[in-house]
NULUM-771039 format. One record per residue: residue in one letter; chain; x, y, z of N, C-alpha, C in turn. Coordinates in nm, 3 decimals, always signed. Example, Ala and Ser with C-alpha at 12.3 -4.5 7.8 and 13.67 -1.06 7.14 Angstrom:
// NULUM-771039
pt code: a, unit: A, n.u: +1.319, n.v: -0.569, n.w: +0.780, ca.u: +1.230, ca.v: -0.450, ca.w: +0.780, c.u: +1.320, c.v: -0.330, c.w: +0.780 $
pt code: s, unit: A, n.u: +1.285, n.v: -0.225, n.w: +0.708, ca.u: +1.367, ca.v: -0.106, ca.w: +0.714, c.u: +1.290, c.v: +0.003, c.w: +0.787 $
This chain:
// NULUM-771039
pt code: x, unit: A, n.u: +0.084, n.v: -0.117, n.w: +0.000, ca.u: +0.000, ca.v: +0.000, ca.w: +0.000, c.u: +0.089, c.v: +0.124, c.w: +0.000 $
pt code: x, unit: A, n.u: +0.056, n.v: +0.221, n.w: -0.083, ca.u: +0.132, ca.v: +0.345, ca.w: -0.091, c.u: +0.047, c.v: +0.460, c.w: -0.039 $
pt code: x, unit: A, n.u: +0.102, n.v: +0.532, n.w: +0.059, ca.u: +0.034, ca.v: +0.647, ca.w: +0.119, c.u: +0.116, c.v: +0.771, c.w: +0.091 $
pt code: x, unit: A, n.u: +0.052, n.v: +0.870, n.w: +0.032, ca.u: +0.116, ca.v: +0.998, ca.w: +0.006, c.u: +0.066, c.v: +1.096, c.w: +0.111 $
pt code: x, unit: A, n.u: +0.157, n.v: +1.178, n.w: +0.160, ca.u: +0.125, ca.v: +1.272, ca.w: +0.267, c.u: +0.138, c.v: +1.414, c.w: +0.213 $
pt code: x, unit: A, n.u: +0.027, n.v: +1.486, n.w: +0.218, ca.u: +0.024, ca.v: +1.625, ca.w: +0.175, c.u: -0.024, c.v: +1.711, c.w: +0.291 $
pt code: x, unit: A, n.u: -0.106, n.v: +1.809, n.w: +0.261, ca.u: -0.157, ca.v: +1.897, ca.w: +0.366, c.u: -0.061, c.v: +2.010, c.w: +0.396 $
pt code: x, unit: A, n.u: -0.097, n.v: +2.089, n.w: +0.494, ca.u: -0.022, ca.v: +2.211, ca.w: +0.524, c.u: +0.067, c.v: +2.201, c.w: +0.647 $
pt code: x, unit: A, n.u: +0.041, n.v: +2.105, n.w: +0.735, ca.u: +0.117, ca.v: +2.098, ca.w: +0.860, c.u: +0.151, c.v: +1.953, c.w: +0.894 $
pt code: x, unit: A, n.u: +0.255, n.v: +1.936, n.w: +0.974, ca.u: +0.288, ca.v: +1.808, ca.w: +1.038, c.u: +0.323, c.v: +1.694, c.w: +0.942 $
pt code: x, unit: A, n.u: +0.366, n.v: +1.723, n.w: +0.820, ca.u: +0.389, ca.v: +1.617, ca.w: +0.722, c.u: +0.489, c.v: +1.511, c.w: +0.769 $
pt code: x, unit: A, n.u: +0.602, n.v: +1.554, n.w: +0.818, ca.u: +0.705, ca.v: +1.457, ca.w: +0.863, c.u: +0.657, c.v: +1.378, c.w: +0.984 $
pt code: x, unit: A, n.u: +0.586, n.v: +1.443, n.w: +1.076, ca.u: +0.532, ca.v: +1.373, ca.w: +1.192, c.u: +0.430, c.v: +1.267, c.w: +1.148 $
pt code: x, unit: A, n.u: +0.345, n.v: +1.302, n.w: +1.052, ca.u: +0.245, ca.v: +1.208, ca.w: +1.002, c.u: +0.315, c.v: +1.090, c.w: +0.936 $
pt code: x, unit: A, n.u: +0.415, n.v: +1.118, n.w: +0.857, ca.u: +0.490, ca.v: +1.009, ca.w: +0.793, c.u: +0.550, c.v: +0.916, c.w: +0.899 $
pt code: x, unit: A, n.u: +0.606, n.v: +0.972, n.w: +1.004, ca.u: +0.662, ca.v: +0.892, ca.w: +1.112, c.u: +0.558, c.v: +0.805, c.w: +1.180 $
pt code: x, unit: A, n.u: +0.439, n.v: +0.860, n.w: +1.203, ca.u: +0.331, ca.v: +0.782, ca.w: +1.263, c.u: +0.287, c.v: +0.668, c.w: +1.173 $
pt code: x, unit: A, n.u: +0.275, n.v: +0.696, n.w: +1.043, ca.u: +0.237, ca.v: +0.591, ca.w: +0.949, c.u: +0.338, c.v: +0.477, c.w: +0.952 $
pt code: x, unit: A, n.u: +0.465, n.v: +0.512, n.w: +0.946, ca.u: +0.571, ca.v: +0.409, ca.w: +0.947, c.u: +0.572, c.v: +0.332, c.w: +1.079 $
pt code: x, unit: A, n.u: +0.550, n.v: +0.402, n.w: +1.189, ca.u: +0.549, ca.v: +0.338, ca.w: +1.320, c.u: +0.434, c.v: +0.239, c.w: +1.332 $
pt code: x, unit: A, n.u: +0.317, n.v: +0.276, n.w: +1.281, ca.u: +0.198, ca.v: +0.193, ca.w: +1.296, c.u: +0.186, c.v: +0.083, c.w: +1.191 $
pt code: x, unit: A, n.u: +0.235, n.v: +0.109, n.w: +1.072, ca.u: +0.216, ca.v: +0.013, ca.w: +0.962, c.u: +0.342, c.v: -0.062, c.w: +0.925 $
pt code: x, unit: A, n.u: +0.457, n.v: -0.011, n.w: +0.965, ca.u: +0.583, ca.v: -0.080, ca.w: +0.934, c.u: +0.604, c.v: -0.097, c.w: +0.785 $
pt code: x, unit: A, n.u: +0.647, n.v: -0.215, n.w: +0.747, ca.u: +0.679, ca.v: -0.238, ca.w: +0.606, c.u: +0.557, c.v: -0.273, c.w: +0.522 $
pt code: x, unit: A, n.u: +0.439, n.v: -0.262, n.w: +0.580, ca.u: +0.316, ca.v: -0.286, ca.w: +0.503, c.u: +0.280, c.v: -0.167, c.w: +0.414 $
pt code: x, unit: A, n.u: +0.345, n.v: -0.053, n.w: +0.439, ca.u: +0.316, ca.v: +0.066, ca.w: +0.358, c.u: +0.444, c.v: +0.132, c.w: +0.310 $
pt code: x, unit: A, n.u: +0.431, n.v: +0.202, n.w: +0.201, ca.u: +0.536, ca.v: +0.289, ca.w: +0.149, c.u: +0.482, c.v: +0.431, c.w: +0.158 $
pt code: x, unit: A, n.u: +0.562, n.v: +0.523, n.w: +0.208, ca.u: +0.515, ca.v: +0.662, ca.w: +0.223, c.u: +0.595, c.v: +0.755, c.w: +0.132 $
pt code: x, unit: A, n.u: +0.528, n.v: +0.863, n.w: +0.096, ca.u: +0.589, ca.v: +0.971, ca.w: +0.019, c.u: +0.533, c.v: +1.103, c.w: +0.071 $
pt code: x, unit: A, n.u: +0.618, n.v: +1.200, n.w: +0.098, ca.u: +0.573, ca.v: +1.333, ca.w: +0.139, c.u: +0.585, c.v: +1.423, c.w: +0.018 $
pt code: x, unit: A, n.u: +0.474, n.v: +1.491, n.w: -0.015, ca.u: +0.471, ca.v: +1.575, ca.w: -0.134, c.u: +0.390, c.v: +1.703, c.w: -0.107 $
pt code: x, unit: A, n.u: +0.397, n.v: +1.795, n.w: -0.201, ca.u: +0.310, ca.v: +1.912, ca.w: -0.194, c.u: +0.166, c.v: +1.865, c.w: -0.216 $
pt code: x, unit: A, n.u: +0.070, n.v: +1.948, n.w: -0.184, ca.u: -0.071, ca.v: +1.909, ca.w: -0.201, c.u: -0.102, c.v: +1.870, c.w: -0.344 $
pt code: x, unit: A, n.u: -0.057, n.v: +1.950, n.w: -0.439, ca.u: -0.084, ca.v: +1.923, ca.w: -0.579, c.u: -0.020, c.v: +1.791, c.w: -0.622 $
pt code: x, unit: A, n.u: +0.106, n.v: +1.772, n.w: -0.588, ca.u: +0.175, ca.v: +1.647, ca.w: -0.625, c.u: +0.109, c.v: +1.527, c.w: -0.557 $
pt code: x, unit: A, n.u: +0.067, n.v: +1.543, n.w: -0.433, ca.u: +0.005, ca.v: +1.433, ca.w: -0.360, c.u: -0.129, c.v: +1.394, c.w: -0.424 $
pt code: x, unit: A, n.u: -0.211, n.v: +1.491, n.w: -0.455, ca.u: -0.339, ca.v: +1.463, ca.w: -0.518, c.u: -0.320, c.v: +1.401, c.w: -0.656 $
pt code: x, unit: A, n.u: -0.222, n.v: +1.450, n.w: -0.730, ca.u: -0.192, ca.v: +1.392, ca.w: -0.862, c.u: -0.144, c.v: +1.247, c.w: -0.849 $
pt code: x, unit: A, n.u: -0.072, n.v: +1.216, n.w: -0.743, ca.u: -0.025, ca.v: +1.078, ca.w: -0.722, c.u: -0.144, c.v: +0.984, c.w: -0.704 $
pt code: x, unit: A, n.u: -0.247, n.v: +1.029, n.w: -0.636, ca.u: -0.368, ca.v: +0.947, ca.w: -0.620, c.u: -0.439, c.v: +0.935, c.w: -0.754 $
pt code: x, unit: A, n.u: -0.457, n.v: +1.046, n.w: -0.822, ca.u: -0.528, ca.v: +1.047, ca.w: -0.950, c.u: -0.460, c.v: +0.957, c.w: -1.053 $
pt code: x, unit: A, n.u: -0.328, n.v: +0.957, n.w: -1.055, ca.u: -0.253, ca.v: +0.879, ca.w: -1.155, c.u: -0.235, c.v: +0.732, c.w: -1.115 $
pt code: x, unit: A, n.u: -0.267, n.v: +0.699, n.w: -0.991, ca.u: -0.248, ca.v: +0.563, ca.w: -0.944, c.u: -0.110, c.v: +0.535, c.w: -0.887 $
pt code: x, unit: A, n.u: -0.027, n.v: +0.639, n.w: -0.874, ca.u: +0.107, ca.v: +0.622, ca.w: -0.817, c.u: +0.101, c.v: +0.601, c.w: -0.666 $
pt code: x, unit: A, n.u: -0.011, n.v: +0.637, n.w: -0.603, ca.u: -0.032, ca.v: +0.616, ca.w: -0.460, c.u: -0.175, c.v: +0.570, c.w: -0.440 $
pt code: x, unit: A, n.u: -0.198, n.v: +0.502, n.w: -0.330, ca.u: -0.331, ca.v: +0.448, ca.w: -0.301, c.u: -0.416, c.v: +0.541, c.w: -0.215 $
pt code: x, unit: A, n.u: -0.351, n.v: +0.607, n.w: -0.118, ca.u: -0.424, ca.v: +0.691, ca.w: -0.024, c.u: -0.346, c.v: +0.818, c.w: +0.005 $
pt code: x, unit: A, n.u: -0.420, n.v: +0.923, n.w: +0.040, ca.u: -0.366, ca.v: +1.055, ca.w: +0.071, c.u: -0.404, c.v: +1.089, c.w: +0.215 $
pt code: x, unit: A, n.u: -0.306, n.v: +1.127, n.w: +0.296, ca.u: -0.330, ca.v: +1.179, ca.w: +0.430, c.u: -0.282, c.v: +1.323, c.w: +0.430 $
pt code: x, unit: A, n.u: -0.361, n.v: +1.414, n.w: +0.485, ca.u: -0.319, ca.v: +1.553, ca.w: +0.493, c.u: -0.375, c.v: +1.620, c.w: +0.617 $
pt code: x, unit: A, n.u: -0.296, n.v: +1.706, n.w: +0.675, ca.u: -0.340, ca.v: +1.780, ca.w: +0.793, c.u: -0.329, c.v: +1.931, c.w: +0.769 $
pt code: x, unit: A, n.u: -0.421, n.v: +2.002, n.w: +0.831, ca.u: -0.416, ca.v: +2.148, ca.w: +0.833, c.u: -0.482, c.v: +2.192, c.w: +0.963 $
pt code: x, unit: A, n.u: -0.510, n.v: +2.319, n.w: +0.975, ca.u: -0.567, ca.v: +2.369, ca.w: +1.101, c.u: -0.719, c.v: +2.350, c.w: +1.108 $
pt code: x, unit: A, n.u: -0.785, n.v: +2.321, n.w: +0.994, ca.u: -0.930, ca.v: +2.300, ca.w: +0.995, c.u: -0.970, c.v: +2.157, c.w: +0.966 $
pt code: x, unit: A, n.u: -0.880, n.v: +2.078, n.w: +0.910, ca.u: -0.910, ca.v: +1.940, ca.w: +0.877, c.u: -0.962, c.v: +1.918, c.w: +0.737 $
pt code: x, unit: A, n.u: -1.009, n.v: +2.024, n.w: +0.673, ca.u: -1.065, ca.v: +2.007, ca.w: +0.539, c.u: -1.017, c.v: +2.109, c.w: +0.438 $
pt code: x, unit: A, n.u: -0.974, n.v: +2.225, n.w: +0.483, ca.u: -0.932, ca.v: +2.331, ca.w: +0.390, c.u: -0.800, c.v: +2.298, c.w: +0.324 $
pt code: x, unit: A, n.u: -0.692, n.v: +2.340, n.w: +0.388, ca.u: -0.559, ca.v: +2.317, ca.w: +0.332, c.u: -0.523, c.v: +2.170, c.w: +0.323 $
pt code: x, unit: A, n.u: -0.586, n.v: +2.087, n.w: +0.403, ca.u: -0.555, ca.v: +1.943, ca.w: +0.400, c.u: -0.610, c.v: +1.878, c.w: +0.274 $
pt code: x, unit: A, n.u: -0.727, n.v: +1.921, n.w: +0.229, ca.u: -0.795, ca.v: +1.849, ca.w: +0.122, c.u: -0.831, c.v: +1.931, c.w: -0.002 $
pt code: x, unit: A, n.u: -0.801, n.v: +2.059, n.w: -0.005, ca.u: -0.847, ca.v: +2.143, ca.w: -0.116, c.u: -0.806, c.v: +2.088, c.w: -0.253 $
pt code: x, unit: A, n.u: -0.680, n.v: +2.056, n.w: -0.270, ca.u: -0.633, ca.v: +2.003, ca.w: -0.398, c.u: -0.691, c.v: +1.865, c.w: -0.426 $
pt code: x, unit: A, n.u: -0.701, n.v: +1.783, n.w: -0.325, ca.u: -0.757, ca.v: +1.649, ca.w: -0.343, c.u: -0.903, c.v: +1.659, c.w: -0.388 $
pt code: x, unit: A, n.u: -0.980, n.v: +1.747, n.w: -0.326, ca.u: -1.120, ca.v: +1.764, ca.w: -0.366, c.u: -1.127, c.v: +1.814, c.w: -0.509 $
pt code: x, unit: A, n.u: -1.042, n.v: +1.911, n.w: -0.545, ca.u: -1.044, ca.v: +1.966, ca.w: -0.680, c.u: -1.009, c.v: +1.861, c.w: -0.786 $
pt code: x, unit: A, n.u: -0.913, n.v: +1.776, n.w: -0.757, ca.u: -0.867, ca.v: +1.679, ca.w: -0.857, c.u: -0.938, c.v: +1.544, c.w: -0.852 $
pt code: x, unit: A, n.u: -0.981, n.v: +1.503, n.w: -0.734, ca.u: -1.041, ca.v: +1.370, ca.w: -0.719, c.u: -1.192, c.v: +1.372, c.w: -0.704 $
pt code: x, unit: A, n.u: -1.245, n.v: +1.488, n.w: -0.664, ca.u: -1.388, ca.v: +1.501, ca.w: -0.639, c.u: -1.420, c.v: +1.477, c.w: -0.493 $
pt code: x, unit: A, n.u: -1.522, n.v: +1.542, n.w: -0.445, ca.u: -1.561, ca.v: +1.535, ca.w: -0.304, c.u: -1.591, c.v: +1.392, c.w: -0.257 $
pt code: x, unit: A, n.u: -1.655, n.v: +1.307, n.w: -0.338, ca.u: -1.684, ca.v: +1.171, ca.w: -0.289, c.u: -1.560, c.v: +1.088, c.w: -0.256 $
pt code: x, unit: A, n.u: -1.447, n.v: +1.123, n.w: -0.311, ca.u: -1.322, ca.v: +1.049, ca.w: -0.284, c.u: -1.248, c.v: +1.103, c.w: -0.163 $
pt code: x, unit: A, n.u: -1.303, n.v: +1.206, n.w: -0.098, ca.u: -1.233, ca.v: +1.274, ca.w: +0.012, c.u: -1.318, c.v: +1.273, c.w: +0.139 $
pt code: x, unit: A, n.u: -1.250, n.v: +1.267, n.w: +0.252, ca.u: -1.321, ca.v: +1.267, ca.w: +0.380, c.u: -1.244, c.v: +1.348, c.w: +0.483 $
pt code: x, unit: A, n.u: -1.313, n.v: +1.440, n.w: +0.548, ca.u: -1.257, ca.v: +1.512, ca.w: +0.662, c.u: -1.288, c.v: +1.427, c.w: +0.785 $
pt code: x, unit: A, n.u: -1.184, n.v: +1.379, n.w: +0.852, ca.u: -1.209, ca.v: +1.288, ca.w: +0.965, c.u: -1.189, c.v: +1.355, c.w: +1.101 $
pt code: x, unit: A, n.u: -1.141, n.v: +1.479, n.w: +1.103, ca.u: -1.141, ca.v: +1.555, ca.w: +1.227, c.u: -1.139, c.v: +1.704, c.w: +1.194 $
pt code: x, unit: A, n.u: -1.190, n.v: +1.782, n.w: +1.288, ca.u: -1.194, ca.v: +1.927, ca.w: +1.277, c.u: -1.162, c.v: +1.984, c.w: +1.415 $
pt code: x, unit: A, n.u: -1.136, n.v: +2.114, n.w: +1.423, ca.u: -1.112, ca.v: +2.173, ca.w: +1.555, c.u: -1.227, c.v: +2.141, c.w: +1.650 $
pt code: x, unit: A, n.u: -1.196, n.v: +2.086, n.w: +1.765, ca.u: -1.296, ca.v: +2.051, ca.w: +1.864, c.u: -1.371, c.v: +1.923, c.w: +1.835 $
pt code: x, unit: A, n.u: -1.342, n.v: +1.856, n.w: +1.723, ca.u: -1.409, ca.v: +1.731, ca.w: +1.687, c.u: -1.304, c.v: +1.628, c.w: +1.648 $
pt code: x, unit: A, n.u: -1.253, n.v: +1.554, n.w: +1.747, ca.u: -1.150, ca.v: +1.454, ca.w: +1.717, c.u: -1.206, c.v: +1.342, c.w: +1.632 $
pt code: x, unit: A, n.u: -1.118, n.v: +1.264, n.w: +1.571, ca.u: -1.165, ca.v: +1.154, ca.w: +1.487, c.u: -1.240, c.v: +1.049, c.w: +1.570 $
pt code: x, unit: A, n.u: -1.341, n.v: +0.991, n.w: +1.507, ca.u: -1.420, ca.v: +0.885, ca.w: +1.567, c.u: -1.394, c.v: +0.759, c.w: +1.486 $
pt code: x, unit: A, n.u: -1.351, n.v: +0.654, n.w: +1.553, ca.u: -1.309, ca.v: +0.532, ca.w: +1.485, c.u: -1.415, c.v: +0.479, c.w: +1.387 $
pt code: x, unit: A, n.u: -1.540, n.v: +0.473, n.w: +1.429, ca.u: -1.646, ca.v: +0.422, ca.w: +1.342, c.u: -1.665, c.v: +0.510, c.w: +1.218 $
pt code: x, unit: A, n.u: -1.649, n.v: +0.640, n.w: +1.232, ca.u: -1.663, ca.v: +0.731, ca.w: +1.118, c.u: -1.547, c.v: +0.716, c.w: +1.021 $
pt code: x, unit: A, n.u: -1.427, n.v: +0.694, n.w: +1.075, ca.u: -1.310, ca.v: +0.672, ca.w: +0.989, c.u: -1.329, c.v: +0.542, c.w: +0.911 $
pt code: x, unit: A, n.u: -1.372, n.v: +0.437, n.w: +0.979, ca.u: -1.397, ca.v: +0.310, ca.w: +0.912, c.u: -1.503, c.v: +0.324, c.w: +0.803 $
pt code: x, unit: A, n.u: -1.608, n.v: +0.401, n.w: +0.831, ca.u: -1.714, ca.v: +0.423, ca.w: +0.733, c.u: -1.661, c.v: +0.499, c.w: +0.611 $
pt code: x, unit: A, n.u: -1.575, n.v: +0.597, n.w: +0.633, ca.u: -1.517, ca.v: +0.671, ca.w: +0.521, c.u: -1.431, c.v: +0.580, c.w: +0.434 $
pt code: x, unit: A, n.u: -1.353, n.v: +0.494, n.w: +0.495, ca.u: -1.270, ca.v: +0.400, ca.w: +0.420, c.u: -1.360, c.v: +0.303, c.w: +0.342 $
pt code: x, unit: A, n.u: -1.461, n.v: +0.250, n.w: +0.407, ca.u: -1.551, ca.v: +0.155, ca.w: +0.342, c.u: -1.631, c.v: +0.218, c.w: +0.229 $
pt code: x, unit: A, n.u: -1.654, n.v: +0.349, n.w: +0.238, ca.u: -1.730, ca.v: +0.417, ca.w: +0.132, c.u: -1.644, c.v: +0.444, c.w: +0.008 $
pt code: x, unit: A, n.u: -1.514, n.v: +0.416, n.w: +0.018, ca.u: -1.427, ca.v: +0.433, ca.w: -0.098, c.u: -1.344, c.v: +0.559, c.w: -0.099 $
pt code: x, unit: A, n.u: -1.345, n.v: +0.635, n.w: +0.009, ca.u: -1.261, ca.v: +0.756, ca.w: +0.013, c.u: -1.115, c.v: +0.718, c.w: -0.002 $
pt code: x, unit: A, n.u: -1.040, n.v: +0.802, n.w: -0.071, ca.u: -0.897, ca.v: +0.781, ca.w: -0.094, c.u: -0.812, c.v: +0.889, c.w: -0.029 $
pt code: x, unit: A, n.u: -0.873, n.v: +1.004, n.w: +0.000, ca.u: -0.800, ca.v: +1.118, ca.w: +0.058, c.u: -0.866, c.v: +1.155, c.w: +0.190 $
pt code: x, unit: A, n.u: -0.783, n.v: +1.171, n.w: +0.293, ca.u: -0.832, ca.v: +1.195, ca.w: +0.428, c.u: -0.766, c.v: +1.318, c.w: +0.488 $
pt code: x, unit: A, n.u: -0.847, n.v: +1.409, n.w: +0.539, ca.u: -0.796, ca.v: +1.530, ca.w: +0.602, c.u: -0.830, c.v: +1.532, c.w: +0.749 $
pt code: x, unit: A, n.u: -0.740, n.v: +1.590, n.w: +0.827, ca.u: -0.760, ca.v: +1.601, ca.w: +0.970, c.u: -0.676, c.v: +1.715, c.w: +1.023 $
pt code: x, unit: A, n.u: -0.702, n.v: +1.755, n.w: +1.148, ca.u: -0.625, ca.v: +1.863, ca.w: +1.207, c.u: -0.493, c.v: +1.808, c.w: +1.262 $
pt code: x, unit: A, n.u: -0.393, n.v: +1.891, n.w: +1.260, ca.u: -0.261, ca.v: +1.849, ca.w: +1.307, c.u: -0.261, c.v: +1.803, c.w: +1.451 $
pt code: x, unit: A, n.u: -0.345, n.v: +1.863, n.w: +1.534, ca.u: -0.347, ca.v: +1.824, ca.w: +1.675, c.u: -0.415, c.v: +1.689, c.w: +1.698 $
pt code: x, unit: A, n.u: -0.480, n.v: +1.635, n.w: +1.597, ca.u: -0.544, ca.v: +1.503, ca.w: +1.608, c.u: -0.467, c.v: +1.396, c.w: +1.531 $
pt code: x, unit: A, n.u: -0.347, n.v: +1.427, n.w: +1.489, ca.u: -0.274, ca.v: +1.336, ca.w: +1.399, c.u: -0.256, c.v: +1.196, c.w: +1.454 $
pt code: x, unit: A, n.u: -0.230, n.v: +1.182, n.w: +1.583, ca.u: -0.203, ca.v: +1.049, ca.w: +1.639, c.u: -0.323, c.v: +0.956, c.w: +1.621 $
pt code: x, unit: A, n.u: -0.440, n.v: +0.999, n.w: +1.667, ca.u: -0.560, ca.v: +0.916, ca.w: +1.657, c.u: -0.605, c.v: +0.903, c.w: +1.512 $
pt code: x, unit: A, n.u: -0.596, n.v: +1.011, n.w: +1.435, ca.u: -0.639, ca.v: +1.005, ca.w: +1.295, c.u: -0.558, c.v: +0.901, c.w: +1.218 $
pt code: x, unit: A, n.u: -0.428, n.v: +0.905, n.w: +1.232, ca.u: -0.342, ca.v: +0.810, ca.w: +1.161, c.u: -0.366, c.v: +0.668, c.w: +1.215 $
pt code: x, unit: A, n.u: -0.378, n.v: +0.655, n.w: +1.345, ca.u: -0.403, ca.v: +0.522, ca.w: +1.403, c.u: -0.531, c.v: +0.461, c.w: +1.345 $
pt code: x, unit: A, n.u: -0.640, n.v: +0.537, n.w: +1.348, ca.u: -0.768, ca.v: +0.484, ca.w: +1.299, c.u: -0.764, c.v: +0.457, c.w: +1.149 $
pt code: x, unit: A, n.u: -0.696, n.v: +0.543, n.w: +1.074, ca.u: -0.686, ca.v: +0.521, ca.w: +0.930, c.u: -0.606, c.v: +0.395, c.w: +0.899 $
pt code: x, unit: A, n.u: -0.492, n.v: +0.381, n.w: +0.960, ca.u: -0.408, ca.v: +0.263, ca.w: +0.934, c.u: -0.484, c.v: +0.136, c.w: +0.973 $
pt code: x, unit: A, n.u: -0.548, n.v: +0.135, n.w: +1.088, ca.u: -0.624, ca.v: +0.018, ca.w: +1.130, c.u: -0.734, c.v: -0.016, c.w: +1.029 $
pt code: x, unit: A, n.u: -0.805, n.v: +0.084, n.w: +0.980, ca.u: -0.914, ca.v: +0.062, ca.w: +0.884, c.u: -0.860, c.v: +0.016, c.w: +0.748 $
pt code: x, unit: A, n.u: -0.749, n.v: +0.073, n.w: +0.705, ca.u: -0.695, ca.v: +0.040, ca.w: +0.573, c.u: -0.628, c.v: -0.098, c.w: +0.570 $
pt code: x, unit: A, n.u: -0.576, n.v: -0.141, n.w: +0.681, ca.u: -0.506, ca.v: -0.270, ca.w: +0.685, c.u: -0.605, c.v: -0.387, c.w: +0.699 $
pt code: x, unit: A, n.u: -0.726, n.v: -0.360, n.w: +0.745, ca.u: -0.827, ca.v: -0.467, ca.w: +0.761, c.u: -0.847, c.v: -0.544, c.w: +0.634 $
């Protein structure tokens, strides 16, 4: 599985969390938002993780523009941490790009990796 990391904040930290939780089951790439969204669109990556201060703006703007809203899911926002069942539902619905706030990165990445590895 290939995960590309975009968004506006915490990119290296998110990459570290992905590697820590998934080990050699995933390959990660850190890119700009445009490059990350293009990697999903072209099939060079399977999933996009991005963080910003709102969870959906800077984290997902390019992904929404290039992949369409149905392929994207905001899994946390300020004051609304990720909920495991909602993350699982987003994965099961076919979302490929996931946005969350930087302060929720630990739980967001944990829930995403658990749902994607199932």
